[in-house]
N, CA, C and O atoms as a MOPAC input file, in Angstrom:
PM7 MOZYME 1SCF
protein

 N    -21.84200 1     5.98900 1    -1.24700 1
 C    -21.59400 1     5.15000 1    -1.97600 1
 C    -20.90700 1     4.14200 1    -1.35000 1
 O    -19.86200 1     4.21200 1    -0.70300 1
 N    -21.81500 1     2.90200 1    -1.68800 1
 C    -21.44000 1     2.33100 1    -0.51200 1
 C    -20.65600 1     0.90900 1    -1.37200 1
 O    -20.47400 1     0.42500 1    -2.48900 1
 N    -20.43900 1     0.74900 1    -0.21000 1
 C    -19.34500 1    -0.34000 1    -0.15500 1
 C    -18.07900 1    -1.29000 1    -1.02900 1
 O    -16.88000 1    -1.56800 1    -1.05200 1
 N    -19.85500 1    -1.59000 1    -1.91500 1
 C    -19.06300 1    -2.68000 1    -3.41900 1
 C    -18.39400 1    -1.08500 1    -4.12200 1
 O    -17.19300 1    -0.92900 1    -4.34000 1
 N    -19.19500 1    -0.28100 1    -4.32800 1
 C    -18.90500 1     0.98100 1    -5.05400 1
 C    -17.02200 1     1.30400 1    -4.76100 1
 O    -16.13100 1     1.56100 1    -5.57000 1
 N    -17.00500 1     1.20200 1    -3.79800 1
 C    -15.63200 1     1.92000 1    -3.25200 1
 C    -14.68700 1     1.09900 1    -3.44000 1
 O    -13.63500 1     1.53900 1    -3.90400 1
 N    -14.82600 1    -0.48400 1    -3.09100 1
 C    -14.04200 1    -1.19800 1    -3.72400 1
 C    -13.44000 1    -1.08200 1    -5.56000 1
 O    -12.40600 1    -1.01800 1    -6.22700 1
 N    -14.49900 1    -1.10600 1    -5.65300 1
 C    -14.40700 1    -0.82700 1    -7.04400 1
 C    -13.23000 1     0.13600 1    -7.99500 1
 O    -12.32900 1     0.01700 1    -8.82500 1
 N    -14.01000 1     1.18000 1    -7.16200 1
 C    -13.20500 1     2.13500 1    -7.06300 1
 C    -11.19600 1     1.82200 1    -6.99000 1
 O    -10.13500 1     1.95400 1    -7.60000 1
 N    -11.68700 1     1.45800 1    -6.04700 1
 C     -9.83000 1     1.07000 1    -4.50800 1
 C     -9.78300 1     0.46400 1    -6.04100 1
 O     -9.60000 1     1.42900 1    -6.78400 1
 N     -9.87200 1    -0.70300 1    -6.77900 1
 C     -9.05200 1    -1.54100 1    -7.31900 1
 C     -8.85700 1    -1.31700 1    -8.81300 1
 O     -8.34000 1    -1.84400 1    -9.79800 1
 N     -9.51100 1    -0.31000 1    -8.46300 1
 C     -9.08600 1     0.77200 1   -10.10100 1
 C     -7.82200 1     1.30900 1   -10.56300 1
 O     -7.02300 1     1.30100 1   -11.49900 1
 N     -8.08200 1     1.81900 1    -9.31600 1
 C     -7.06600 1     3.52000 1    -9.31000 1
 C     -5.48400 1     2.81900 1    -8.56100 1
 O     -4.35200 1     3.30200 1    -8.60400 1
 N     -5.91200 1     1.66400 1    -7.97300 1
 C     -5.09300 1     0.56600 1    -7.30500 1
 C     -3.38800 1     0.32800 1    -8.80400 1
 O     -2.19200 1     0.60300 1    -8.90800 1
 N     -4.95400 1    -0.60500 1    -9.89500 1
 C     -4.50800 1    -0.62900 1   -10.45500 1
 C     -3.60800 1     0.14800 1   -11.70800 1
 O     -2.66100 1    -0.17800 1   -12.42300 1
 N     -4.32200 1     1.15500 1   -11.57200 1
 C     -3.31100 1     2.48300 1   -12.35100 1
 C     -2.30600 1     2.58300 1   -12.11800 1
 O     -1.36900 1     2.78800 1   -12.88900 1
 N     -2.30000 1     2.40400 1   -10.51900 1
 C     -0.68000 1     2.88500 1    -9.53300 1
 C     -0.05000 1     1.86700 1    -9.61000 1
 O      1.03100 1     2.37100 1    -9.91300 1
 N      0.16100 1     0.68500 1    -9.57300 1
 C      0.25000 1    -0.21600 1    -9.41200 1
 C      1.40700 1    -0.56600 1   -11.32700 1
 O      2.47900 1    -1.14800 1   -11.49000 1
 N      0.56800 1     0.05600 1   -12.23600 1
 C      1.29100 1    -0.18800 1   -13.18500 1
 C      2.38700 1     0.70800 1   -13.70600 1
 O      3.34000 1     0.72400 1   -14.48500 1
 N      1.57600 1     1.60500 1   -12.65100 1
 C      2.23600 1     3.12300 1   -13.23500 1
 C      3.92600 1     3.03200 1   -12.83100 1
 O      4.82100 1     3.35100 1   -13.61300 1
 N      4.16200 1     2.47000 1   -11.28100 1
 C      4.89100 1     2.30400 1   -10.08200 1
 C      5.74100 1     1.25000 1   -11.43500 1
 O      6.73900 1     1.67200 1   -12.01800 1
 N      5.12300 1    -0.10500 1   -11.73900 1
 C      5.62300 1    -1.16900 1   -12.17500 1
 C      6.81400 1    -0.31100 1   -13.40900 1
 O      8.04200 1    -0.27400 1   -13.33400 1
 N      6.01200 1     0.23300 1   -14.35700 1
 C      7.14800 1     0.87300 1   -15.22800 1
 C      7.81600 1     2.06600 1   -15.35300 1
 O      8.03400 1     2.61900 1   -16.43100 1
 N      8.11600 1     2.43700 1   -14.37200 1
 C      9.06200 1     3.83900 1   -13.98300 1
 C     10.48400 1     3.22700 1   -14.93300 1
 O     11.29900 1     3.94700 1   -15.51000 1
 N     10.48800 1     1.90300 1   -14.89600 1
 C     12.16600 1     2.04200 1   -15.16400 1
 C     11.79300 1     2.13500 1   -17.56100 1
 O     12.40500 1     2.36200 1   -18.60500 1
 N     10.70100 1     1.84100 1   -17.15700 1
 C     10.40400 1     2.41800 1   -18.77300 1
 C     10.25500 1     3.82600 1   -19.28800 1
 O     10.81700 1     4.53700 1   -20.12100 1
 N      9.07800 1     3.93900 1   -18.28200 1
 C      8.96500 1     6.24000 1   -17.70700 1
 C     10.59800 1     6.74500 1   -18.32100 1
 O     10.66500 1     7.48600 1   -19.30200 1
 N     12.05700 1     6.16400 1   -17.49900 1
 C     12.95100 1     6.59600 1   -17.05700 1
 C     14.06300 1     6.49000 1   -18.12200 1
 O     15.01400 1     7.26800 1   -18.19200 1
 N     13.80000 1     5.24300 1   -19.10200 1
 C     14.09100 1     5.07800 1   -20.43000 1
 C     13.84000 1     5.98900 1   -21.85200 1
 O     14.54700 1     6.38700 1   -22.77800 1
 N     12.41600 1     6.07400 1   -21.46300 1
 C     12.03300 1     7.58500 1   -22.40500 1
 C     12.47400 1     8.72800 1   -22.46400 1
 O     12.85200 1     9.21800 1   -23.52800 1
 N     12.49800 1     9.22200 1   -21.56900 1
 C     13.36500 1    10.73900 1   -20.65600 1
 C     14.94000 1    10.14200 1   -19.82500 1
 O     15.16900 1     9.86300 1   -18.64800 1
 N     15.55300 1    10.12700 1   -20.69800 1
 C     17.05900 1    10.02900 1   -19.75100 1
 C     17.06500 1    11.20000 1   -19.16600 1
 O     16.68400 1    12.28200 1   -19.61300 1
 N     17.69300 1    10.83100 1   -17.73900 1
 C     18.03700 1    11.50400 1   -16.82500 1
 C     19.54500 1    11.63600 1   -16.25600 1
 O     19.82800 1    10.48700 1   -15.91900 1
 N     20.71500 1    12.51700 1   -15.96900 1
 C     21.88800 1    12.72500 1   -15.78300 1
 C     21.66200 1    12.75100 1   -14.14500 1
 O     20.66500 1    13.00800 1   -13.47000 1
 N     22.88300 1    12.41200 1   -13.82800 1
 C     23.06200 1    12.41100 1   -12.28900 1
 C     22.85900 1    10.93800 1   -11.47900 1
 O     22.07200 1    10.06900 1   -11.85500 1
 N     23.51700 1    10.86300 1   -10.58100 1
 C     23.80800 1     9.80700 1    -9.66400 1
 C     22.92100 1    10.24700 1    -8.12700 1
 O     22.87800 1    11.32900 1    -7.54100 1
 N     22.23100 1     8.83200 1    -7.77600 1
 C     21.72400 1     8.72200 1    -6.92400 1
 C     22.40200 1     7.78700 1    -5.75200 1
 O     22.47000 1     6.66000 1    -6.24400 1
 N     22.94400 1     7.76200 1    -4.38500 1
 C     24.24600 1     6.68100 1    -3.97700 1
 C     24.93200 1     5.77000 1    -4.91200 1
 O     24.80500 1     4.55100 1    -5.02000 1
 N     26.09400 1     7.03600 1    -5.92900 1
 C     26.51800 1     6.53900 1    -6.50600 1
 C     26.35600 1     5.51400 1    -7.74700 1
 O     27.23000 1     5.14200 1    -8.53100 1
 N     24.91900 1     5.14700 1    -7.69700 1
 C     24.86900 1     5.14500 1    -9.17100 1
 C     23.50600 1     5.74300 1    -9.78400 1
 O     22.58900 1     6.16300 1    -9.07900 1
 N     23.49300 1     5.72400 1   -11.49400 1
 C     23.02600 1     6.03300 1   -12.37800 1
 C     21.58400 1     6.70500 1   -11.80700 1
 O     21.05500 1     6.15100 1   -10.84400 1
 N     20.98100 1     7.84100 1   -12.37100 1
 C     19.47100 1     7.74100 1   -11.53600 1
 C     18.65800 1     7.07200 1   -12.84600 1
 O     17.47100 1     6.87800 1   -12.58500 1
 N     19.07500 1     6.66700 1   -14.25000 1
 C     18.02000 1     6.14800 1   -14.80400 1
 C     18.07200 1     4.81700 1   -14.58400 1
 O     17.17300 1     4.01900 1   -14.85100 1
 N     19.31800 1     4.52600 1   -14.00600 1
 C     18.67900 1     2.95400 1   -13.48500 1
 C     18.94300 1     2.49000 1   -11.67700 1
 O     19.07500 1     1.28100 1   -11.48600 1
 N     19.00500 1     3.30300 1   -10.57700 1
 C     18.68400 1     3.34700 1    -9.76000 1
 C     16.96600 1     3.46400 1    -9.42000 1
 O     16.16700 1     2.86300 1    -8.70100 1
 N     16.93100 1     4.49700 1   -10.29200 1
 C     15.52600 1     5.03400 1    -9.62300 1
 C     14.70700 1     3.77600 1    -9.95000 1
 O     14.21500 1     2.98800 1    -9.14200 1
 N     14.66100 1     3.74300 1   -11.17100 1
 C     13.47700 1     2.45000 1   -11.33500 1
 C     13.94000 1     0.92000 1   -10.83500 1
 O     13.13100 1    -0.00600 1   -10.87700 1
 N     15.39100 1     0.72400 1   -10.32900 1
 C     15.36700 1    -0.32400 1    -9.47600 1
 C     14.27500 1     0.00900 1    -7.54200 1
 O     13.45800 1    -0.72400 1    -6.98500 1
 N     14.92500 1     1.62400 1    -7.05200 1
 C     13.86000 1     1.23800 1    -6.19300 1
 C     12.43300 1     1.29200 1    -6.12200 1
 O     11.60900 1     0.84200 1    -5.32500 1
 N     12.39100 1     1.71000 1    -6.77500 1
 C     10.70100 1     1.98900 1    -7.00600 1
 C     10.16200 1     0.61300 1    -7.00500 1
 O      9.35800 1     0.09000 1    -6.23400 1
 N     10.81900 1     0.11000 1    -8.10500 1
 C      9.81600 1    -1.09000 1    -8.54600 1
 C     10.18300 1    -1.60000 1    -7.52500 1
 O      9.13500 1    -1.61700 1    -6.88100 1
 N     11.56000 1    -2.39700 1    -6.38800 1
 C     11.43300 1    -3.31000 1    -5.17000 1
 C     10.16800 1    -2.65700 1    -4.05200 1
 O      9.07500 1    -3.06900 1    -3.66400 1
 N     11.19200 1    -1.14400 1    -3.74600 1
 C     10.63400 1    -0.68900 1    -2.40500 1
 C      9.01800 1     0.14200 1    -2.65300 1
 O      8.26900 1     0.52600 1    -1.75500 1
 N      8.85200 1     0.22700 1    -3.76500 1
 C      7.67700 1     1.46800 1    -4.23400 1
 C      6.33600 1     0.44700 1    -4.47900 1
 O      5.13900 1     0.69500 1    -4.33300 1
 N      6.95700 1    -0.68400 1    -4.86900 1
 C      5.06900 1    -1.99600 1    -5.06100 1
 C      5.11200 1    -2.00300 1    -3.86400 1
 O      4.07000 1    -1.76800 1    -3.25100 1
 N      6.38400 1    -2.28700 1    -3.11700 1
 C      6.48200 1    -2.83500 1    -1.62700 1
 C      5.80500 1    -2.52700 1    -0.59000 1
 O      5.26700 1    -3.20000 1     0.28900 1
 N      5.91500 1    -1.14700 1    -0.84400 1
 C      5.15100 1     0.08000 1     0.14000 1
 C      3.23300 1     0.64500 1    -0.21400 1
 O      2.40500 1     1.28900 1     0.43000 1
 N      3.24900 1    -0.21900 1    -1.92300 1
 C      2.22800 1     0.17600 1    -2.22400 1
 C      1.28200 1    -0.74500 1    -2.02400 1
 O      0.09700 1    -0.42800 1    -2.12700 1
 N      1.74800 1    -2.29500 1    -1.63900 1
 C      1.28100 1    -3.26900 1    -1.50000 1
 C      0.79200 1    -3.77500 1    -0.29200 1
 O      0.02900 1    -4.69500 1     0.00400 1
 N      1.89700 1    -2.32100 1     0.78300 1
 C      0.86200 1    -2.02900 1     2.19500 1
 C     -0.05500 1    -1.70400 1     2.43700 1
 O     -0.90100 1    -2.13800 1     3.21800 1
 N      0.00000 1    -0.15000 1     1.22600 1
 C     -0.84500 1     0.52100 1     1.73300 1
 C     -3.05400 1    -0.11600 1     1.13000 1
 O     -4.17100 1     0.07300 1     1.61100 1
 N     -2.29000 1    -1.10200 1    -0.51400 1
 C     -3.77700 1    -1.36200 1    -1.27600 1
 C     -3.74400 1    -2.71800 1     0.04100 1
 O     -4.21000 1    -3.69500 1    -0.54500 1
 N     -3.46100 1    -3.06100 1     1.23300 1
 C     -4.05000 1    -4.42200 1     2.10400 1
 C     -4.56800 1    -3.77400 1     3.15500 1
 O     -5.47900 1    -4.43600 1     3.65200 1
 N     -4.31100 1    -2.43800 1     3.87500 1
 C     -4.74200 1    -1.71500 1     4.81300 1
 C     -5.78900 1    -1.40300 1     3.97300 1
 O     -6.79700 1    -2.09700 1     4.10400 1
 N     -5.80100 1    -0.42000 1     3.03700 1
 C     -7.24200 1     0.07300 1     2.46500 1
 C     -8.67200 1    -0.77500 1     2.45600 1
 O     -9.82900 1    -0.56900 1     2.82500 1
 N     -7.71400 1    -2.14900 1     1.64400 1
 C     -8.31800 1    -2.90600 1     1.57800 1
 C     -9.25100 1    -3.52000 1     2.66400 1
 O    -10.46100 1    -3.32000 1     2.77000 1
 N     -8.60900 1    -4.16100 1     3.30500 1
 C     -9.19600 1    -4.34400 1     4.73500 1
 C    -10.32000 1    -3.66000 1     5.29100 1
 O    -11.21200 1    -4.21200 1     5.93600 1
 N    -10.24400 1    -2.29600 1     4.99000 1
 C    -10.87400 1    -1.52200 1     5.80500 1
 C    -12.10400 1    -2.13100 1     4.72600 1
 O    -13.08200 1    -2.82800 1     4.99700 1
 N    -11.50500 1    -1.41300 1     3.01200 1
 C    -13.30700 1    -1.64000 1     2.90200 1
 C    -14.31300 1    -3.47900 1     3.12300 1
 O    -15.52900 1    -3.62100 1     3.25400 1
 N    -13.68200 1    -4.12500 1     3.10100 1
 C    -13.66600 1    -5.22700 1     3.67200 1
 C    -14.60500 1    -5.45700 1     4.56800 1
 O    -15.70800 1    -5.98200 1     4.41300 1
 N    -13.91700 1    -4.87800 1     5.86400 1
 C    -14.77700 1    -4.42400 1     7.18600 1
 C    -16.21200 1    -4.03800 1     6.39600 1
 O    -16.98100 1    -4.82000 1     5.83700 1
 N    -16.32600 1    -2.53600 1     6.53500 1
 C    -17.44600 1    -1.80200 1     5.26000 1
 C    -18.16600 1    -2.19700 1     4.50500 1
 O    -18.99300 1    -1.46500 1     3.96200 1
 N    -18.00200 1    -4.09700 1     4.13500 1
 C    -18.44000 1    -4.48500 1     3.36100 1
 C    -19.32300 1    -5.74300 1     4.38500 1
 O    -20.50400 1    -5.98400 1     4.13500 1
 N    -18.88200 1    -6.17500 1     5.06500 1
 C    -19.37500 1    -6.95100 1     6.22700 1
 C    -20.12700 1    -5.82700 1     6.94700 1
 O    -20.94600 1    -6.49500 1     7.57800 1
 N    -20.37900 1    -4.51500 1     7.26400 1
 C    -20.76300 1    -4.78500 1     8.39400 1
 C    -22.45000 1    -3.80700 1     7.43800 1
 O    -23.44700 1    -3.23700 1     7.88100 1
 N    -22.08800 1    -4.00800 1     6.47400 1
 C    -23.45000 1    -3.28900 1     4.82300 1
 C    -23.79900 1    -4.71400 1     5.05300 1
 O    -24.84400 1    -4.80500 1     5.69700 1
 N    -23.28800 1    -5.81500 1     4.75000 1
 C    -24.11200 1    -7.28500 1     4.81300 1
 C    -24.90500 1    -7.60700 1     5.90000 1
 O    -25.89600 1    -8.33600 1     5.86100 1
 N    -24.35700 1    -6.93800 1     7.06200 1
 C    -25.17200 1    -7.83000 1     8.04700 1
 C    -26.11400 1    -7.00400 1     8.20400 1
 O    -27.17600 1    -7.57300 1     8.45700 1
 N    -26.19600 1    -5.56200 1     8.14900 1
 C    -27.10800 1    -4.60500 1     8.45000 1
 C    -28.50700 1    -4.69200 1     7.43400 1
 O    -29.67300 1    -4.45700 1     7.75300 1
 N    -27.82900 1    -5.21600 1     5.78100 1
 C    -28.78500 1    -5.31700 1     5.25800 1
 C    -29.41100 1    -6.62400 1     5.34000 1
 O    -30.44300 1    -6.78200 1     4.68700 1
 N    -28.90300 1    -7.71200 1     6.12100 1
 C    -29.66200 1    -8.75000 1     6.42100 1
 C    -30.68200 1    -8.91900 1     7.57300 1
 O    -31.76700 1    -9.50000 1     7.53800 1
 N    -29.98100 1    -8.16900 1     8.77200 1
 C    -30.56600 1    -7.35500 1     9.75100 1
 C    -32.17300 1    -6.77900 1     9.51900 1
 O    -33.14200 1    -6.99400 1    10.24800 1
 N    -32.14100 1    -6.33100 1     8.81400 1
 C    -33.10200 1    -5.48900 1     7.74600 1
 C    -34.31600 1    -6.66900 1     7.13800 1
 O    -35.44400 1    -7.04100 1     7.45900 1
 N    -33.32100 1    -6.96500 1     6.09300 1
 C    -34.08700 1    -8.33200 1     5.73200 1
 C    -35.14100 1    -9.71000 1     6.64900 1
 O    -35.95500 1   -10.58200 1     6.34500 1
 N    -34.43600 1    -9.15200 1     7.92800 1
 C    -34.84100 1   -10.38100 1     9.00400 1
 C    -36.24500 1   -10.04000 1     9.84000 1
 O    -37.00300 1   -10.85100 1    10.37100 1
 N    -36.36400 1    -8.44200 1     9.78600 1
 C    -36.93100 1    -7.59000 1    10.47700 1
 C    -38.10600 1    -7.71300 1    10.20100 1
 O    -39.06000 1    -8.03300 1    10.91000 1
 N    -37.97900 1    -7.22900 1     8.22500 1
 C    -39.18900 1    -7.43000 1     7.69400 1
 C    -39.78500 1    -8.36900 1     7.51700 1
 O    -41.00000 1    -8.41100 1     7.32500 1
 N    -38.87400 1    -9.47900 1     7.55900 1
 C    -39.63000 1   -10.94500 1     7.31700 1
 C    -40.78800 1   -11.03700 1     8.51300 1
 O    -41.96800 1   -11.37600 1     8.43500 1
 N    -40.01700 1   -10.62000 1     9.60500 1
 C    -41.18300 1   -11.15400 1    10.90600 1
 C    -42.44900 1   -10.34000 1    11.31200 1
 O    -43.36500 1   -10.39400 1    12.13300 1
 N    -42.12600 1    -9.77400 1    10.57600 1
 C    -43.51300 1    -8.52600 1    10.69100 1
 C    -44.80800 1    -9.85100 1     9.56000 1
 O    -45.86600 1   -10.36800 1     9.92000 1
 N    -43.99600 1    -9.97500 1     8.10300 1
 C    -45.34800 1   -10.80000 1     7.23700 1
 C    -45.64200 1   -12.44400 1     7.57000 1
 O    -44.72400 1   -13.25900 1     7.48200 1
 N    -46.91400 1   -12.81200 1     7.93200 1
 C    -47.69400 1   -13.81200 1     8.78700 1
 C    -48.34200 1   -14.42300 1     6.76600 1
 O    -49.13200 1   -15.35600 1     6.62700 1

């Protein structure tokens, strides 16, 4: 699979994960849960924690993977431009 296709799939998948993580509060309001976490009701603290720390962690992961994909795209472009230059040198 080319690096561009990987980037497109990565963008689609991460967008879906960010949407789910960002809307955890709505999901918890649909399915209310009883109990406490750190002294707060679960249905309030979990969406806040996922909204703050979950999105932060997802952003770090997305940045790291995105950098790897960008490096693969640069390598692929360099290889293709070298192949193009090599093929043009032989033509007179």
